[in-house]
C-alpha positions in Angstrom: 13.2 -4.9 -3.7 12.3 -5.6 -7.3 11.8 -2.6 -9.5 8.5 -4.2 -10.7 7.1 -4.3 -7.1 5.0 -1.2 -6.4 3.6 -2.2 -3.0 5.2 -4.6 -0.5 3.4 -5.5 2.7 5.7 -7.2 5.2 4.4 -9.0 8.4 1.5 -6.4 8.7 -0.2 -6.5 12.1 -3.2 -4.3 13.1 -4.5 -4.9 16.6 -7.2 -2.9 18.3 -7.8 -2.5 22.0 -11.1 -3.8 23.3 -11.0 -3.0 27.0 -8.6 -5.4 28.6 -8.6 -7.6 25.5 -7.0 -7.1 22.1 -8.5 -7.8 18.7 -6.1 -9.1 16.1 -7.9 -7.7 13.0 -4.9 -8.3 10.8 -2.2 -10.7 11.9 1.2 -11.1 10.2 0.0 -10.6 6.6 2.6 -10.3 3.8 2.2 -9.9 0.0 3.5 -7.9 -3.0 1.6 -6.0 -5.7 3.4 -5.5 -9.0 3.0 -2.5 -11.2 0.1 -2.7 -13.6 -1.6 -5.7 -11.9 -4.8 -6.2 -10.1 -4.4 -7.8 -6.7 -7.7 -9.3 -5.3 -8.1 -9.6 -1.6 -11.1 -11.9 -0.7 -12.7 -13.4 2.4 -15.8 -13.3 4.5 -17.0 -10.1 6.3 -14.9 -9.3 9.3 -11.8 -11.2 8.1 -9.6 -8.0 7.9 -9.7 -7.1 4.2 -10.8 -3.5 4.7 -8.6 -3.1 7.7 -5.6 -4.2 5.6 -6.4 -1.6 2.9 -7.0 1.2 5.5 -3.7 0.3 7.2 -1.8 0.5 4.0 -3.1 3.9 3.2 -2.3 5.1 6.7 -5.9 5.6 7.9 -4.7 3.5 10.9 -1.3 3.5 12.6 -0.1 -0.1 12.2 0.8 -2.2 15.2 3.7 -4.0 13.7 5.3 -4.8 10.3 6.3 -2.6 7.4 4.7 -1.3 4.2 6.8 -0.2 1.3 5.6 1.9 -1.6 7.8 2.4 -4.6 10.7 1.2 -2.5 10.1 3.7 0.3 8.9 2.6 3.8 5.6 4.5 4.4 4.2 2.5 7.4 6.2 0.9 10.2 5.0 -0.6 13.4 7.1 -1.0 16.5 5.3 -3.8 18.5 7.6 -6.6 17.2 10.8 -4.7 18.1 9.4 -4.0 21.6 8.4 -7.6 22.0 11.9 -8.7 21.1 13.3 -6.4 23.8 10.9 -7.8 26.4 11.7 -11.4 25.4 15.4 -10.6 25.7 15.0 -9.1 29.1 13.0 -12.1 30.3 15.6 -14.5 29.0 18.4 -12.5 30.7 16.4 -12.4 34.0 16.0 -16.2 33.8 19.6 -16.8 33.0 20.6 -14.6 36.0 18.2 -16.5 38.3 19.7 -19.9 37.2 23.3 -18.7 37.8 22.4 -17.3 41.2 20.8 -20.6 42.1 23.9 -22.5 41.1 26.1 -20.1 43.1 23.8 -20.5 46.1 24.1 -24.3 45.8 27.9 -24.1 45.6 28.0 -21.9 48.7 25.8 -24.4 50.6 28.3 -27.1 49.6 31.2 -25.1 51.1 32.5 -23.3 48.0 34.3 -20.0 48.9 34.7 -18.6 45.4 32.3 -18.1 42.5 33.3 -20.3 39.5 34.6 -18.5 36.5 32.1 -20.2 34.2 29.3 -18.5 36.2 30.9 -15.1 35.7 31.3 -15.9 31.9 27.7 -16.9 31.6 26.5 -13.7 33.3 28.8 -11.6 31.1 27.7 -13.4 27.9 24.0 -13.0 28.9 24.5 -9.3 29.6 26.3 -8.7 26.3 23.6 -10.6 24.4 20.9 -8.4 26.1 22.8 -5.2 25.4 23.2 -6.2 21.7 19.5 -7.0 21.3 18.4 -3.8 23.1 20.7 -1.6 21.0 19.6 -3.2 17.8 15.9 -3.1 18.5 16.1 0.5 19.9 17.7 1.5 16.6 14.9 -0.4 14.7 12.2 1.4 16.8 13.7 4.9 16.1 14.1 4.1 12.4 10.5 2.8 12.1 9.1 5.9 14.0 11.2 8.2 11.8 10.1 6.6 8.5 6.5 6.4 9.5 6.4 10.1 10.6 8.5 11.5 7.8 7.6 9.4 4.8 5.8 12.4 3.1 8.7 14.8 3.9 11.3 12.4 2.5 9.1 11.9 -0.7 8.7 15.7 -1.1 12.4 16.3 -0.7 13.1 13.7 -3.4 10.6 15.4 -5.8 12.2 18.8 -5.1 15.6 17.4 -5.9 14.3 16.1 -9.2 12.8 19.5 -10.0 16.1 21.2 -9.3 18.0 18.7 -11.4 15.7 19.4 -14.3 15.4 23.2 -14.0 18.5 24.5 -12.3 21.0 23.8 -15.2 18.6 25.6 -17.6 18.2 28.5 -15.1 22.0 28.8 -14.9 22.4 28.7 -18.6 19.7 31.4 -19.1 21.4 33.6 -16.5 24.7 33.2 -18.2 23.2 33.9 -21.7 21.5 37.1 -20.4 24.8 38.2 -18.7 26.6 37.9 -22.0 23.8 39.8 -23.7 24.3 42.6 -21.2 27.9 42.9 -22.4 27.6 42.5 -26.2 23.9 43.4 -26.8 23.6 40.8 -29.5 19.8 39.9 -29.6 20.1 37.3 -32.3 22.8 35.5 -30.4 20.8 35.6 -27.2 17.7 34.3 -29.1 19.7 31.3 -30.4 20.9 30.4 -27.0 17.5 30.8 -25.3 15.9 28.7 -28.1 18.5 25.9 -27.5 18.0 26.0 -23.7 14.2 26.0 -23.7 13.9 23.6 -26.7 11.6 26.0 -28.6 12.0 28.7 -31.2 12.1 32.2 -29.6 11.9 35.4 -31.6 15.0 37.7 -31.6 13.2 40.4 -29.7 14.4 41.7 -26.3 10.9 42.0 -24.8 10.0 38.5 -25.9 13.2 37.0 -24.6 12.8 38.7 -21.2 9.2 37.4 -21.1 10.3 33.9 -21.8 12.9 34.1 -19.1 10.4 35.3 -16.5 7.9 32.6 -17.6 10.6 29.9 -17.1 11.5 31.3 -13.7 7.8 31.3 -12.7 7.3 27.7 -13.9 10.4 26.7 -11.9 9.2 28.2 -8.7 5.7 26.8 -9.2 7.1 23.3 -9.8 9.2 23.6 -6.7 6.3 24.8 -4.6 4.1 21.9 -5.8 6.8 19.4 -5.2 7.3 20.7 -1.6 3.5 20.2 -0.9 3.3 16.8 -2.6 2.8 13.7 -0.5 3.6 10.1 -1.2 0.1 9.2 0.0 -1.2 11.2 -3.0 0.1 8.3 -5.2 -2.3 6.0 -3.4 -6.0 6.7 -3.5 -9.0 4.8 -2.1 -12.5 4.1 -3.5 -14.8 3.4 -0.6 -17.5 0.8 -0.2 -20.4 3.2 0.5 -20.8 5.7 -2.3 -23.3 7.7 -0.2 -21.3 8.1 3.0 -18.0 8.7 1.3 -19.2 11.9 -0.5 -19.8 15.2 1.4 -23.5 16.1 0.9 -22.8 19.8 1.2 -20.2 20.0 -1.6 -20.9 20.0 -5.3 -19.4 17.4 -7.5 -16.9 19.9 -8.8 -15.7 20.7 -5.3 -15.6 17.0 -4.3 -13.4 16.0 -7.3 -11.2 19.1 -7.2 -10.5 18.9 -3.5 -7.4 16.7 -3.9 -5.8 19.2 -6.4 -6.6 22.1 -4.0 -5.1 20.3 -1.0 -2.0 19.5 -3.1 -1.6 23.2 -3.7 -2.8 23.7 -7.3 -4.0 27.3 -7.7 -4.8 27.6 -11.4 -8.6 27.6 -11.5 -8.7 27.0 -15.2 -6.5 23.9 -14.9 -8.6 22.6 -12.0 -11.8 23.1 -14.1 -10.3 21.3 -17.1 -9.2 18.4 -14.9 -12.6 18.1 -13.3 -14.3 17.9 -16.6 -11.7 15.5 -17.9 -12.3 13.2 -15.0 -16.0 13.3 -15.4 -15.7 12.3 -19.0 -13.3 9.4 -18.1 -15.9 8.0 -15.6 -18.8 8.3 -18.0 -20.4 11.5 -16.6 -20.9 14.9 -18.3 -19.8 18.4 -17.4 -23.3 19.4 -16.5 -23.1 17.1 -13.5 -20.3 19.2 -11.9 -22.7 21.7 -10.4 -25.0 19.1 -8.8 -24.9 17.6 -5.3 -24.4 13.9 -4.4 -28.1 13.3 -3.4 -29.1 14.1 -7.0 -27.3 11.0 -8.3 -28.0 7.2 -8.3 -25.7 4.8 -6.4 -23.7 3.9 -9.6 -23.2 7.6 -10.5 -22.1 8.3 -7.0 -19.5 5.6 -7.2 -18.3 7.1 -10.5 -17.8 10.4 -8.7 -15.8 8.6 -6.1 -13.6 7.0 -8.8 -13.2 10.4 -10.4 -12.1 11.9 -7.1 -9.5 9.1 -6.7 -7.9 9.3 -10.2 -7.7 13.1 -10.5 -4.3 13.1 -8.6 -3.0 10.5 -11.1 -2.2 7.9 -8.5 -0.1 4.8 -9.1 -2.2 2.6 -6.8 -6.0 2.5 -6.3 -7.3 0.6 -3.2 -10.9 -0.3 -4.2 -12.6 -1.3 -1.0 -15.6 -3.4 -2.1 -16.6 -0.7 -4.6 -19.5 -2.7 -6.0 -21.1 -4.4 -3.0 -23.6 -1.6 -2.4 -24.7 -1.5 -6.1 -27.3 -3.3 -8.2 -25.9 -6.3 -10.2 -26.2 -4.5 -13.6 -24.5 -1.5 -12.2 -21.7 -3.7 -10.7 -20.7 -4.9 -14.2 -20.5 -1.3 -15.4 -18.3 -0.2 -12.5 -16.0 -3.2 -12.9 -15.7 -2.5 -16.7 -15.0 1.1 -15.9 -12.2 0.2 -13.5 -10.8 -2.2 -16.0 -10.7 0.4 -18.8 -9.1 3.0 -16.4 -6.5 0.4 -15.4 -5.3 0.0 -19.0 -5.7 3.7 -20.1 -4.1 5.2 -17.1 -1.7 2.4 -16.2 -3.2 1.9 -12.8 -2.3 -0.7 -10.2 -5.4 -1.8 -8.3 -5.8 -3.6 -5.0 -9.3 -4.9 -5.2 -11.1 -5.9 -2.0 -14.2 -8.0 -2.3 -16.0 -11.1 -1.1 -17.4 -12.1 -4.5 -14.9 -14.6 -5.9 -16.5 -14.7 -9.3 -15.9 -11.0 -9.7 -12.4 -11.2 -8.4 -11.6 -14.0 -10.8 -12.7 -11.9 -13.8 -10.9 -8.8 -12.6 -7.7 -9.9 -10.8 -4.3 -11.2 -11.8 -3.4 -12.4 -8.3 -5.7 -13.3 -5.4 -5.1 -13.4 -1.6 -7.6 -15.3 0.6 -8.0 -14.0 4.2 -9.5 -15.7 7.2 -9.7 -14.3 10.7 -6.9 -11.8 10.0 -4.6 -14.3 8.4 -3.6 -14.7 4.8 -4.3 -18.4 4.3 -3.7 -18.7 0.5 -2.1 -16.6 -2.2 -1.8 -17.4 -5.9 -2.5 -16.2 -9.4 -6.1 -16.1 -10.3 -5.9 -19.1 -12.7 -3.8 -21.1 -10.3 -6.2 -20.5 -7.3 -9.3 -21.6 -9.2 -7.5 -24.5 -10.9 -5.8 -25.8 -7.7 -7.5 -24.5 -4.5 -5.8 -26.2 -1.6 -6.7 -24.6 1.7 -10.1 -25.9 3.1 -11.3 -22.3 3.5 -10.6 -21.4 -0.1 -12.4 -24.6 -1.2 -15.4 -23.5 0.9 -15.5 -20.0 -0.7 -15.3 -21.5 -4.2 -18.1 -23.9 -3.4 -20.4 -21.0 -2.6 -20.1 -19.4 -6.1 -23.4 -19.8 -8.0 -23.3 -21.1 -11.6 -26.0 -20.1 -14.1 -26.7 -23.8 -14.8 -29.9 -25.2 -13.2 -28.8 -28.8 -13.5 -25.4 -28.0 -11.9 -27.1 -25.9 -9.2 -29.4 -28.8 -8.2 -26.4 -31.0 -7.4 -23.9 -28.3 -6.1 -22.7 -29.0 -2.6 -21.5 -26.4 -0.3 -18.3 -27.2 1.6 -18.4 -26.1 5.2 -15.2 -24.9 6.8 -14.6 -25.9 10.4 -11.0 -24.9 11.4 -11.1 -27.0 14.6 -11.9 -30.1 12.6 -9.7 -29.3 9.6 -6.4 -28.5 11.5 -4.4 -29.7 14.4 -1.9 -27.0 15.3 -1.4 -28.0 18.9 2.2 -29.2 18.2 3.1 -28.6 14.6 2.5 -24.8 14.2 1.5 -23.3 10.9 3.4 -20.8 8.7 3.5 -19.6 5.1 4.8 -22.3 2.7 5.7 -21.8 -1.0 4.4 -24.4 -3.4 6.1 -22.7 -6.4 4.8 -20.5 -9.2 3.9 -17.9 -6.5 1.4 -20.2 -4.8 1.6 -19.7 -1.0 -0.4 -21.5 1.6 -0.7 -21.1 5.4 -0.3 -24.6 6.9 2.0 -26.8 9.1 4.6 -29.2 7.8 2.2 -32.2 7.7 -0.4 -30.3 5.7 2.3 -29.0 3.4 3.4 -32.5 2.4 -0.3 -33.4 1.8 -0.9 -30.4 -0.4 2.2 -31.1 -2.4 1.0 -34.6 -3.0 -2.4 -33.3 -4.0 -1.1 -31.2 -6.8 1.6 -33.7 -7.8 4.7 -32.0 -6.6 7.5 -34.5 -6.0 10.7 -34.0 -4.0 
């Protein structure tokens, strides 16, 4: 995986049971989000945008596929592996039936021995089945392990980093104090401690001992926090409804500080400072900390939700239609706030919306979803300059333009998948048109799309 890729979604499937039926809310969706960019996910209501975001952040256990964050697999479904085993068993059963039929026919014709080729076919089929079952069983165990232990693996990595940073200094301090116990040279000890800690320390035994204890305390606290940290803390979500997503019985201070407390931070002064800092970043004031959510407007509540999301200093924010429940004037304020935070905090944002005009302004790359499928994926400029999929064209035709003359003549493009596509024989898949422009189509459509934008063989 490229170092620049923060989030990689690979063949994500999220299916829900509906009695005897199954709803394919997200079906085989793949994309990458690079560090520092805004990835827009658009489509009509019910197309699977929110489900995709919730699956990535592990609010749902995914059915199939993989999700990688910072190179580590955090979500892994097993359906595809189990399907491969079932298909292999069915193929083996069919092969055995065919061989048995041939043996039966030979016996009816008077054969007394089974032909060697039949034995070889059965042996080859059995070896093939065994190989597939062994491989897919290993894949299932690996997926289940990674899915269950992603936070533990991440915490162990953090603890290792803390030890690598603090342990050599701890050993050096212990060695310096051991020498001091032999020669009693305080000035010599002060010089060594100053060099180890990177700060000037007075040549006083009491001060030197205090510095050593302070370092040891910091080392233990960093190890404790690392052991309690979770990779999912690096991903936070801003929810669509600013009212339902905030606990009405908690003050704003408690709501914003909750993430730090769950992470294991005990320093009340630090927590207080961080809460006030977050309030200031989102355009609120410290006096708001003691109030309850019902005392705020919709836009202010969404700002509180944003503050709660960024207090853990995440690398990725999943913004699930954060402006759809707000007034138009407030929508612009929230979008500008997210844009400012993106640059000041170095955030990567996955922005889910159905308003393409907002997504164009805010996003670097856009994915278009329809009925659980990713139908087109391109940079913002490329998608608006060369929309190819009929559904994308339909969405773009619905964007109102503040020009009365243009609006009088604007024609909406209706999307009818049955009329637009014939997938009865030539099945569709994702095709790459170059420059990161991907489209879901069959081979015949792919050739037509290439001609449409002037790509020659």
